[in-house]
Rosetta silent file (secondary structure, phi, psi, omega in degrees, C-alpha in Angstrom):
SEQUENCE: MSNSGKIKSVCRYSALKVYFFVLFHPTTWKPTLRFVATAAIDFFWLQFRRKLGLLKTKIIHVDSPLDEFIPFKPENIDIYLDFINFWLRPLSMLIALRRKTAAKRLSDFLVLINRCYKEAADFYKFRMSTTKRPEGIAHRKFFWIKLLDPHYLCVPSLHVCVVVLTSTYFKRVFKEENFTEEEQNFYNTEIYAEAMEIAETVLYIKQHSVNCVAAALYMMNCILEGEFSIQDAVDFINNMFANADDITDEHKSLINEHLNMLFEQLLLEGTNEYDWVTPLKRWILQCEKDETAQESSL
SCORE:     score description
SCORE:     0.000 S_00000001
   1 L     0.000  153.648  174.261  222.885  -12.225  247.870 S_00000001
   2 L   -77.385  173.903  178.973  225.830   -9.897  248.425 S_00000001
   3 L   -61.129  -32.729 -179.194  229.247  -11.214  249.313 S_00000001
   4 L   -74.932  -18.412 -179.995  228.484  -10.642  252.978 S_00000001
   5 L    75.917    9.293 -175.379  225.331  -12.732  252.700 S_00000001
   6 L  -102.478  -14.888 -176.535  223.372  -10.202  254.713 S_00000001
   7 L   -97.437  120.322 -179.245  221.486   -8.338  251.997 S_00000001
   8 L   -81.025  128.685 -179.683  218.209   -9.839  250.934 S_00000001
   9 L   -59.054  142.540  175.708  217.461   -9.604  247.219 S_00000001
  10 H   -56.760  -34.534 -177.482  214.592   -7.308  246.188 S_00000001
  11 H   -64.200  -16.696 -178.528  213.171  -10.254  244.273 S_00000001
  12 H   -88.882   -2.005  175.299  212.548  -12.098  247.536 S_00000001
  13 L   -90.752  135.220 -174.217  210.062   -9.498  248.749 S_00000001
  14 L   -79.963  126.486  176.412  206.445  -10.265  247.970 S_00000001
  15 L   -65.073  -29.300 -177.625  204.571   -7.781  245.773 S_00000001
  16 H   -60.055  -29.502 -177.551  201.336   -9.074  247.349 S_00000001
  17 H   -61.360  -31.225 -178.628  202.314   -7.451  250.640 S_00000001
  18 H   -64.716  -39.617 -179.861  201.840   -3.985  249.110 S_00000001
  19 H   -60.914  -45.058  178.419  198.166   -4.629  248.421 S_00000001
  20 H   -67.606  -36.625  178.317  197.491   -5.543  252.054 S_00000001
  21 H   -62.309  -42.504 -179.771  199.540   -2.562  253.260 S_00000001
  22 H   -61.656  -41.211 -179.098  197.394   -0.189  251.213 S_00000001
  23 H   -55.594  -35.441 -173.894  194.207   -1.635  252.676 S_00000001
  24 L  -105.415   12.871  178.278  195.238   -0.702  256.196 S_00000001
  25 L  -131.412   89.330 -175.519  196.850    2.694  255.480 S_00000001
  26 H   -52.478  -28.253 -178.694  194.212    5.277  254.525 S_00000001
  27 H   -66.216  -17.951  179.326  196.809    7.879  253.514 S_00000001
  28 H   -92.431   -8.121 -172.466  197.626    5.726  250.507 S_00000001
  29 H   -66.044  -46.256 -175.491  194.036    5.311  249.326 S_00000001
  30 H   -61.731  -53.656  178.182  193.707    8.544  247.366 S_00000001
  31 H   -63.613  -30.921  178.719  196.886    8.162  245.221 S_00000001
  32 H   -67.075  -48.818 -179.245  196.158    4.465  244.763 S_00000001
  33 H   -66.067  -35.031 -179.783  192.609    5.018  243.538 S_00000001
  34 H   -65.107  -43.748  179.967  193.707    7.931  241.376 S_00000001
  35 H   -68.059  -43.740  179.469  196.373    5.783  239.647 S_00000001
  36 H   -59.257  -42.043  178.637  194.031    2.807  239.205 S_00000001
  37 H   -64.618  -42.883  179.837  191.441    5.112  237.635 S_00000001
  38 H   -61.378  -47.270  179.936  194.040    6.705  235.343 S_00000001
  39 H   -62.348  -40.116  179.575  195.304    3.304  234.145 S_00000001
  40 H   -67.187  -44.611 -175.261  191.781    2.058  233.594 S_00000001
  41 H   -83.370  -47.796 -172.167  190.529    5.160  231.770 S_00000001
  42 H   -93.535    1.537  174.319  193.567    6.572  230.057 S_00000001
  43 H  -121.758  -65.862 -175.744  195.211    3.297  229.061 S_00000001
  44 H   -73.280  -52.775 -178.470  192.818    0.394  228.766 S_00000001
  45 H   -67.146  -32.157  177.786  189.514    2.163  228.090 S_00000001
  46 H   -60.062  -42.082  179.315  191.173    4.710  225.806 S_00000001
  47 H   -71.026  -40.304 -177.942  192.303    1.886  223.512 S_00000001
  48 H   -71.678  -29.671  173.217  189.013    0.035  223.603 S_00000001
  49 H   -61.817  -38.436  176.136  187.117    3.203  222.820 S_00000001
  50 H   -69.539  -42.136 -179.208  189.190    3.398  219.629 S_00000001
  51 H   -63.352  -35.825  179.956  188.732   -0.297  218.904 S_00000001
  52 L   -83.486   -2.003  178.434  184.970   -0.001  219.316 S_00000001
  53 L    83.557   13.156  178.889  184.888    3.029  217.045 S_00000001
  54 L   -81.591  -16.818  173.965  183.966    5.483  219.808 S_00000001
  55 L  -123.560  152.410  178.718  187.093    7.481  219.015 S_00000001
  56 L  -114.509   16.844  179.943  188.498    8.393  215.614 S_00000001
  57 L   -55.737  133.142  179.985  192.076    9.076  216.663 S_00000001
  58 L   -66.682  143.074  177.430  194.490    8.104  213.900 S_00000001
  59 E  -111.977  119.639 -176.446  196.682    5.037  214.514 S_00000001
  60 E  -107.481  135.537  175.739  200.164    5.372  213.062 S_00000001
  61 E   -78.988  128.224 -174.973  202.639    2.545  212.455 S_00000001
  62 L  -120.297   25.710  178.785  205.916    3.403  214.147 S_00000001
  63 L   -64.398  153.561  172.910  208.001    0.354  213.204 S_00000001
  64 L  -120.818  145.697  174.693  211.698    0.773  212.373 S_00000001
  65 H   -56.171  -26.382 -177.864  213.667   -1.446  209.949 S_00000001
  66 H   -68.238  -22.175  177.915  216.033   -1.960  212.893 S_00000001
  67 H   -59.157  -26.811 -179.234  213.339   -3.942  214.736 S_00000001
  68 H   -69.125  -18.333  179.437  214.048   -6.790  212.342 S_00000001
  69 H   -81.152   -9.645 -179.009  217.510   -7.209  213.852 S_00000001
  70 L  -101.580  115.087 -176.617  215.951   -8.119  217.220 S_00000001
  71 L   -65.499  151.425  174.897  214.748  -11.741  217.266 S_00000001
  72 L   -79.745  121.656 -177.523  211.276  -12.685  218.409 S_00000001
  73 L  -125.816   83.105 -179.275  211.604  -14.436  221.766 S_00000001
  74 H   -61.327  -22.740 -179.524  208.150  -15.492  223.042 S_00000001
  75 H   -66.420  -12.636  179.228  209.826  -17.316  225.907 S_00000001
  76 H   -86.068    6.611 -173.213  210.497  -13.902  227.468 S_00000001
  77 H   -57.470  -35.025 -177.051  206.819  -13.309  228.054 S_00000001
  78 H   -69.461  -29.405  175.356  207.063  -13.811  231.830 S_00000001
  79 H   -65.312  -43.782  178.291  209.632  -10.978  232.071 S_00000001
  80 H   -60.921  -43.501 -177.543  207.184   -8.714  230.294 S_00000001
  81 H   -75.053  -13.135  179.013  204.303   -9.747  232.559 S_00000001
  82 L   -82.640    4.741 -175.043  206.434   -9.156  235.658 S_00000001
  83 H   -53.001  -46.475 -177.946  206.276   -5.448  234.924 S_00000001
  84 H   -71.087  -46.687  179.397  203.890   -4.496  237.745 S_00000001
  85 H   -61.662  -27.807  178.330  205.588   -6.701  240.349 S_00000001
  86 H   -55.081  -45.898 -179.663  208.877   -5.110  239.309 S_00000001
  87 H   -90.362  -13.883  175.676  207.910   -1.797  240.901 S_00000001
  88 H   -77.767  -35.196 -176.015  205.845   -3.314  243.696 S_00000001
  89 H   -60.305  -45.842  176.437  208.705   -5.385  245.099 S_00000001
  90 H   -61.486  -32.997  175.379  210.907   -2.399  246.093 S_00000001
  91 H   -66.749  -39.188  177.293  207.846   -0.889  247.805 S_00000001
  92 H   -62.309  -38.467  178.753  207.353   -4.176  249.646 S_00000001
  93 H   -65.034  -40.853  177.940  210.966   -4.005  250.737 S_00000001
  94 H   -64.759  -35.685  177.639  210.467   -0.487  252.121 S_00000001
  95 H   -60.759  -39.817 -179.361  207.413   -1.713  254.036 S_00000001
  96 H   -74.751  -39.307 -170.108  209.623   -4.353  255.646 S_00000001
  97 H  -102.553  -23.522 -178.217  212.714   -2.248  256.258 S_00000001
  98 L  -138.501   58.762 -169.814  211.391    1.338  256.636 S_00000001
  99 H   -60.299  -34.446 -177.008  207.789    0.854  257.786 S_00000001
 100 H   -62.632  -35.237 -177.389  207.421    4.317  259.334 S_00000001
 101 H  -106.633    1.122 -174.542  207.972    6.125  256.033 S_00000001
 102 H   -61.371  -40.316 -177.595  206.698    3.397  253.668 S_00000001
 103 H   -62.617  -41.382  178.820  203.212    4.927  253.270 S_00000001
 104 H   -66.537  -43.467 -178.846  204.690    8.262  252.185 S_00000001
 105 H   -64.943  -38.990  178.810  207.143    6.656  249.808 S_00000001
 106 H   -64.245  -45.221  179.821  204.407    4.525  248.282 S_00000001
 107 H   -62.795  -42.823  179.343  202.114    7.538  247.875 S_00000001
 108 H   -61.831  -42.378  179.334  204.893    9.612  246.307 S_00000001
 109 H   -63.284  -42.460 -178.904  205.688    6.868  243.839 S_00000001
 110 H   -64.758  -35.645  177.474  201.995    6.510  242.858 S_00000001
 111 H   -62.418  -42.727 -178.076  201.774   10.266  242.261 S_00000001
 112 H   -69.258  -44.523 -178.271  204.741   10.020  239.862 S_00000001
 113 H   -67.816  -33.232  174.611  203.544    6.926  238.035 S_00000001
 114 H   -62.384  -41.148  177.557  200.115    8.522  237.702 S_00000001
 115 H   -61.792  -41.297  179.938  201.744   11.553  236.120 S_00000001
 116 H   -59.822  -46.451 -179.359  203.563    9.306  233.631 S_00000001
 117 H   -64.811  -41.348 -179.498  200.272    7.690  232.566 S_00000001
 118 H   -63.658  -48.368 -175.412  198.469   11.052  232.405 S_00000001
 119 H   -71.099  -34.437  176.232  201.098   12.817  230.351 S_00000001
 120 H   -65.730  -39.441 -179.948  201.520    9.850  228.019 S_00000001
 121 H   -62.687  -32.499  176.599  197.736    9.802  227.553 S_00000001
 122 H   -60.732  -36.474  177.788  197.832   13.431  226.421 S_00000001
 123 H   -75.936  -42.171 -179.291  200.000   12.298  223.544 S_00000001
 124 H   -59.428  -32.752 -178.607  197.965    9.142  222.869 S_00000001
 125 L   -72.972  -19.452  176.424  194.843   11.255  222.470 S_00000001
 126 L   -81.790  -52.587  175.140  196.637   13.202  219.707 S_00000001
 127 L  -146.921  132.129  171.303  197.856   10.164  217.811 S_00000001
 128 E   -89.397  165.258 -177.065  197.802    6.497  218.692 S_00000001
 129 E  -147.599  152.283 -177.840  200.538    4.225  217.438 S_00000001
 130 E  -144.543  168.650  176.453  201.111    0.566  216.769 S_00000001
 131 L  -135.186  164.785  177.131  203.730   -1.906  215.548 S_00000001
 132 L   -75.170  125.970  175.732  203.634   -5.175  213.659 S_00000001
 133 L  -110.410  147.355  176.790  203.201   -8.137  215.993 S_00000001
 134 L   -56.745  140.673  179.087  203.795  -11.750  214.953 S_00000001
 135 L   -73.376  158.597  179.623  200.605  -13.476  213.875 S_00000001
 136 L    79.460 -174.954 -179.456  199.146  -16.298  215.894 S_00000001
 137 L  -117.063   98.563 -177.117  199.695  -17.155  219.523 S_00000001
 138 L   -70.963  -22.397  179.918  203.317  -18.094  220.127 S_00000001
 139 L  -149.869  143.596 -174.842  202.648  -18.679  223.830 S_00000001
 140 H   -56.560  -29.548 -177.890  199.334  -19.134  225.638 S_00000001
 141 H   -71.544  -19.934  175.905  199.990  -15.965  227.657 S_00000001
 142 H   -67.401  -25.508  178.694  200.037  -13.931  224.435 S_00000001
 143 H   -57.958  -44.554 -178.365  196.356  -14.748  224.111 S_00000001
 144 H   -71.642  -34.826  176.560  195.605  -12.590  227.148 S_00000001
 145 H   -64.091  -47.165 -178.496  197.881   -9.789  226.007 S_00000001
 146 H   -69.481  -27.281  178.313  196.192   -9.606  222.612 S_00000001
 147 H   -73.938  -42.300 -172.742  192.766   -9.842  224.274 S_00000001
 148 H   -95.492  -15.857 -177.273  193.341   -7.098  226.843 S_00000001
 149 L  -125.460  100.503  178.579  195.740   -4.818  224.953 S_00000001
 150 L   -60.405  -13.727  175.133  194.603   -3.602  221.479 S_00000001
 151 L    69.790   48.565 -179.798  198.187   -2.383  220.982 S_00000001
 152 L  -113.726   -0.006 -175.858  197.404    1.192  220.054 S_00000001
 153 E  -124.446   67.216 -173.865  199.604    3.037  222.570 S_00000001
 154 L   -86.886  -39.399 -177.775  203.170    2.216  221.562 S_00000001
 155 L  -111.244  121.761   -6.615  204.830    5.678  221.539 S_00000001
 156 L   -79.799  156.932  179.074  205.990    6.454  224.141 S_00000001
 157 L   -74.189  113.907  178.632  206.404    3.016  225.753 S_00000001
 158 H   -68.267  -28.657  176.150  204.912    3.136  229.245 S_00000001
 159 H   -60.042  -44.203  179.640  206.800   -0.033  230.123 S_00000001
 160 H   -69.845  -41.330  177.153  210.078    1.799  229.535 S_00000001
 161 H   -55.662  -44.805 -176.683  208.817    4.931  231.233 S_00000001
 162 H   -75.197  -34.954  176.672  207.904    3.037  234.390 S_00000001
 163 H   -69.674  -32.738  173.804  211.079    0.970  234.636 S_00000001
 164 H   -66.485  -45.332  176.753  213.064    4.224  234.309 S_00000001
 165 H   -56.961  -47.021 -176.696  210.880    5.813  236.968 S_00000001
 166 H   -62.270  -49.172 -177.689  211.370    2.847  239.289 S_00000001
 167 H   -66.857  -34.186  179.943  215.144    2.676  239.063 S_00000001
 168 H   -73.391  -45.943 -177.527  215.430    6.463  239.393 S_00000001
 169 H   -62.500  -48.961 -174.979  212.964    6.890  242.218 S_00000001
 170 H   -72.858  -25.269  174.118  214.314    4.144  244.439 S_00000001
 171 H   -60.043  -43.863  177.420  217.903    5.264  243.879 S_00000001
 172 H   -68.991  -43.540 -177.141  216.950    8.535  245.552 S_00000001
 173 H   -62.446  -45.620 -179.664  214.831    6.872  248.236 S_00000001
 174 H   -58.244  -36.830  179.238  217.579    4.467  249.312 S_00000001
 175 H   -70.973  -47.077 -178.050  219.895    7.439  249.825 S_00000001
 176 H   -67.725  -27.240  178.865  217.321    9.507  251.721 S_00000001
 177 L   -90.017   12.039  174.191  216.402    6.527  253.923 S_00000001
 178 L    58.076   39.941  169.090  220.050    6.135  254.903 S_00000001
 179 L   -66.189  151.016  178.791  220.623    2.686  253.469 S_00000001
 180 L   -65.488  162.717  179.311  224.297    1.758  253.716 S_00000001
 181 H   -62.050  -36.989  178.615  226.488    2.322  250.690 S_00000001
 182 H   -63.475  -45.244  179.080  226.735   -1.434  250.229 S_00000001
 183 H   -63.085  -44.678 -179.530  222.933   -1.774  250.306 S_00000001
 184 H   -59.983  -46.838 -179.575  222.434    1.113  247.913 S_00000001
 185 H   -62.201  -41.952 -177.968  224.908   -0.339  245.401 S_00000001
 186 H   -64.956  -52.408 -176.488  223.385   -3.779  245.692 S_00000001
 187 H   -67.967  -41.645  179.340  219.751   -2.715  245.351 S_00000001
 188 H   -63.935  -39.495  176.965  220.385   -0.121  242.638 S_00000001
 189 H   -63.395  -44.153 -178.206  222.350   -2.597  240.578 S_00000001
 190 H   -64.636  -47.216 -176.828  219.668   -5.243  240.963 S_00000001
 191 H   -68.936  -38.521  178.866  216.760   -2.938  240.089 S_00000001
 192 H   -64.439  -39.610  178.038  218.614   -1.394  237.136 S_00000001
 193 H   -63.878  -40.163  175.602  219.375   -4.820  235.719 S_00000001
 194 H   -64.979  -41.156  177.955  215.725   -5.772  235.963 S_00000001
 195 H   -60.003  -44.921  179.843  214.727   -2.491  234.361 S_00000001
 196 H   -63.780  -41.093 -179.003  217.090   -3.137  231.458 S_00000001
 197 H   -61.578  -42.809  179.753  215.797   -6.692  231.076 S_00000001
 198 H   -68.499  -41.676  179.781  212.185   -5.470  230.810 S_00000001
 199 H   -61.023  -41.211  177.078  213.127   -2.684  228.356 S_00000001
 200 H   -68.292  -35.894 -176.529  214.851   -5.252  226.126 S_00000001
 201 H   -66.657  -34.524  178.062  212.000   -7.677  226.460 S_00000001
 202 H   -63.310  -21.796  175.459  209.364   -5.279  225.074 S_00000001
 203 H   -88.369  -37.592  178.271  211.441   -5.381  221.883 S_00000001
 204 H   -62.741  -37.078 -179.339  212.120   -9.137  222.024 S_00000001
 205 L   -96.938   10.235  171.906  208.406   -9.977  222.188 S_00000001
 206 L    62.818   35.077  172.350  207.542   -7.366  219.563 S_00000001
 207 L   -88.378  -15.383 -178.093  205.302   -5.238  221.742 S_00000001
 208 L  -144.900  167.149  171.644  207.292   -2.137  220.829 S_00000001
 209 L  -106.767  163.291  175.551  209.694   -0.659  218.298 S_00000001
 210 H   -57.713  -28.258  178.650  213.066    0.890  219.073 S_00000001
 211 H   -65.569  -32.141  179.708  211.367    4.243  218.373 S_00000001
 212 H   -64.905  -36.552  179.696  209.051    3.659  221.334 S_00000001
 213 H   -68.004  -48.202  179.840  212.053    3.302  223.630 S_00000001
 214 H   -62.144  -39.530  177.927  213.759    6.513  222.556 S_00000001
 215 H   -63.925  -38.654  178.732  210.507    8.436  222.930 S_00000001
 216 H   -66.963  -40.687  179.373  210.023    7.065  226.449 S_00000001
 217 H   -65.869  -38.560  175.323  213.532    8.026  227.538 S_00000001
 218 H   -61.543  -46.150 -179.958  212.976   11.541  226.192 S_00000001
 219 H   -59.231  -44.302 -176.858  209.675   11.798  228.085 S_00000001
 220 H   -71.054  -30.519  174.696  211.261   10.637  231.348 S_00000001
 221 H   -62.176  -32.038  177.834  214.164   13.057  230.980 S_00000001
 222 H   -80.210  -44.763 -177.509  211.502   15.808  230.951 S_00000001
 223 H   -68.873  -43.428  179.851  209.250   14.446  233.681 S_00000001
 224 L   -97.403   41.314 -176.817  212.116   13.526  235.994 S_00000001
 225 L   -53.095  126.681  179.560  214.037   16.683  235.278 S_00000001
 226 L    92.024  -15.601  178.190  217.130   16.873  237.480 S_00000001
 227 L  -111.789  -48.139  176.405  216.933   13.171  238.437 S_00000001
 228 L  -102.652   93.103 -170.950  216.982   11.251  235.152 S_00000001
 229 L   -80.214  171.603  175.069  219.616   13.215  233.285 S_00000001
 230 H   -57.528  -43.067  179.639  220.617   13.219  229.622 S_00000001
 231 H   -64.785  -35.897  177.006  223.636   11.144  230.587 S_00000001
 232 H   -62.274  -42.028  178.758  221.420    8.666  232.430 S_00000001
 233 H   -65.342  -44.351  178.724  219.323    8.261  229.274 S_00000001
 234 H   -60.755  -43.900  178.725  222.430    7.850  227.079 S_00000001
 235 H   -62.005  -40.150  179.698  223.809    5.270  229.509 S_00000001
 236 H   -61.700  -46.269  177.491  220.505    3.412  229.426 S_00000001
 237 H   -59.825  -47.717 -174.796  220.608    3.329  225.620 S_00000001
 238 H   -67.258  -24.078  179.888  224.229    2.247  225.535 S_00000001
 239 H   -86.130  -14.242 -177.909  223.569   -0.589  228.003 S_00000001
 240 L   -65.143  130.103  178.341  220.700   -2.053  226.012 S_00000001
 241 L    62.151   16.718 -179.354  221.536   -5.494  224.561 S_00000001
 242 L   -58.243  -35.378 -178.298  225.113   -5.116  225.797 S_00000001
 243 L  -103.917    8.533 -177.543  225.162   -8.759  226.908 S_00000001
 244 L   -73.738  131.776  176.884  222.871  -10.117  224.191 S_00000001
 245 L  -105.533    7.095  179.262  224.373  -12.990  222.186 S_00000001
 246 L  -109.864   11.451  174.416  221.470  -13.189  219.724 S_00000001
 247 L  -130.374  129.800 -177.923  222.094   -9.806  218.082 S_00000001
 248 L   -67.015  154.620  178.485  225.266   -9.161  216.118 S_00000001
 249 H   -58.498  -37.231  178.180  227.647   -6.416  217.210 S_00000001
 250 H   -61.746  -44.721 -179.695  226.996   -4.607  213.947 S_00000001
 251 H   -70.086  -37.880  175.320  223.255   -4.625  214.547 S_00000001
 252 H   -57.362  -44.446 -179.207  223.711   -3.581  218.185 S_00000001
 253 H   -62.566  -40.658  179.244  225.691   -0.614  216.989 S_00000001
 254 H   -66.785  -40.639  178.585  223.003    0.405  214.499 S_00000001
 255 H   -64.768  -45.670 -179.870  220.251    0.102  217.114 S_00000001
 256 H   -59.604  -45.831 -178.975  222.318    2.033  219.631 S_00000001
 257 H   -62.553  -42.386 -179.309  223.074    4.789  217.096 S_00000001
 258 H   -66.297  -44.695  179.086  219.395    5.134  216.116 S_00000001
 259 H   -59.081  -44.748 -179.826  218.217    5.328  219.742 S_00000001
 260 H   -64.683  -40.869 -178.465  220.775    7.993  220.537 S_00000001
 261 H   -68.394  -42.384  179.454  219.960   10.006  217.433 S_00000001
 262 H   -68.011  -40.341  177.026  216.190   10.001  217.976 S_00000001
 263 H   -60.910  -45.390 -179.835  216.561   10.809  221.662 S_00000001
 264 H   -65.745  -39.290  178.173  218.898   13.706  220.794 S_00000001
 265 H   -58.831  -49.855  179.860  216.577   14.938  218.057 S_00000001
 266 H   -62.636  -41.552 -179.071  213.582   15.092  220.432 S_00000001
 267 H   -61.685  -48.228 -178.493  215.731   16.635  223.139 S_00000001
 268 H   -65.880  -41.600  178.557  217.095   19.402  220.955 S_00000001
 269 H   -66.506  -31.654 -178.819  213.698   20.260  219.507 S_00000001
 270 H   -70.344  -20.352  179.868  212.241   20.303  223.000 S_00000001
 271 L   -64.713  -20.730 -178.758  214.562   23.096  224.138 S_00000001
 272 L  -105.214   12.664 -178.361  212.470   25.564  222.131 S_00000001
 273 L  -118.428  162.205  179.517  209.073   24.286  223.312 S_00000001
 274 L   -84.675  -20.589  178.577  206.929   24.826  226.402 S_00000001
 275 L  -140.758  162.143 -175.340  206.172   21.118  226.828 S_00000001
 276 L   -72.896  -20.977 -171.328  207.818   17.790  226.038 S_00000001
 277 H   -71.025  -34.708 -172.598  204.918   16.602  223.860 S_00000001
 278 H   -54.857  -49.863  178.592  205.399   19.023  220.933 S_00000001
 279 H   -60.452  -35.583  179.715  208.582   17.488  219.432 S_00000001
 280 H   -70.614  -35.283  174.698  207.040   14.043  219.693 S_00000001
 281 H   -62.793  -41.393 -179.544  203.880   15.257  217.966 S_00000001
 282 H   -64.280  -40.712 -179.505  206.015   16.646  215.171 S_00000001
 283 H   -62.973  -47.311 -175.573  207.867   13.344  214.897 S_00000001
 284 H   -72.875  -26.066  173.814  204.722   11.186  214.667 S_00000001
 285 H   -67.071  -33.309  174.741  203.166   13.516  212.130 S_00000001
 286 H   -68.759  -39.576  175.667  206.192   12.884  209.940 S_00000001
 287 H   -60.462  -37.474  179.662  205.656    9.132  210.455 S_00000001
 288 H   -66.486  -41.231  178.084  202.067    9.647  209.344 S_00000001
 289 H   -65.096  -40.540 -178.677  203.179   11.465  206.190 S_00000001
 290 H   -64.826  -40.976 -179.449  205.733    8.754  205.419 S_00000001
 291 H   -65.398  -43.359  178.564  203.081    6.061  205.919 S_00000001
 292 H   -61.413  -43.181 -179.616  200.599    7.880  203.668 S_00000001
 293 H   -64.808  -39.088  179.321  203.217    8.358  200.965 S_00000001
 294 H   -65.097  -42.736  179.585  204.161    4.685  201.116 S_00000001
 295 H   -66.306  -33.877 -179.893  200.535    3.586  200.786 S_00000001
 296 H   -68.986  -29.877 -176.882  200.060    5.948  197.834 S_00000001
 297 H   -80.950  -12.403 -177.162  203.021    4.453  196.007 S_00000001
 298 L   -78.035    0.000    0.000  201.645    0.907  196.213 S_00000001
């Protein structure tokens, strides 16, 4: 709650409400079905096609030595699994507080998240990527993750893409919907903090590498051009692990420096290209060469 006690936390709005809202609002059906189809085909089925041998797309390891500085925290699994509800709850809040425009806002968000999945899939079809995950099942919920996610689509991290989209999109919506300044500050701070927590968690539970995060921020700077600025991305990087007491200051600095450098590298190379994907393709091809060279030396 805010100091005034009048502002209801986003976390207190039920994500389930959005599903019922969609059922009774036909204008949301098309973007909803389109996104569900994209996630099913271009995320889950794409990976299983590769796992079943129906695709021959190369899978490149994109680990960084810096990943070792981030401890494995299986207890954070619930934060990771809250990913979908994270972006559903603000939509649920809009349904409650701005019902007349909620259907349009929901549809607009689904169009954007669908674009994120589609454009990321264009890269995944060029090269898939993976990272080293701890062996065994550290928590029973990891069983379902390993069963349903072959772990072939690490770069760019869609978890990071979507939390950036969520915090950026609703920041604009709260302003356009004439929320008070106090409400905007409260909700934006709350959503941003959750976004940061999820972004850190994908590294804590070893679902991604720091490289996946930098690539995602670069992608979102391109997709949300004019809304998610270079400075926004740099701020996001600089805020990561700022309050963590399980990573040394020296290691935080090294992680921060690497994220900034890779983001800047992709950004600078992208200024001479017609699409955002080309610099990332060049980067992963270099990873492929390095991996091949390392295997040859063994």
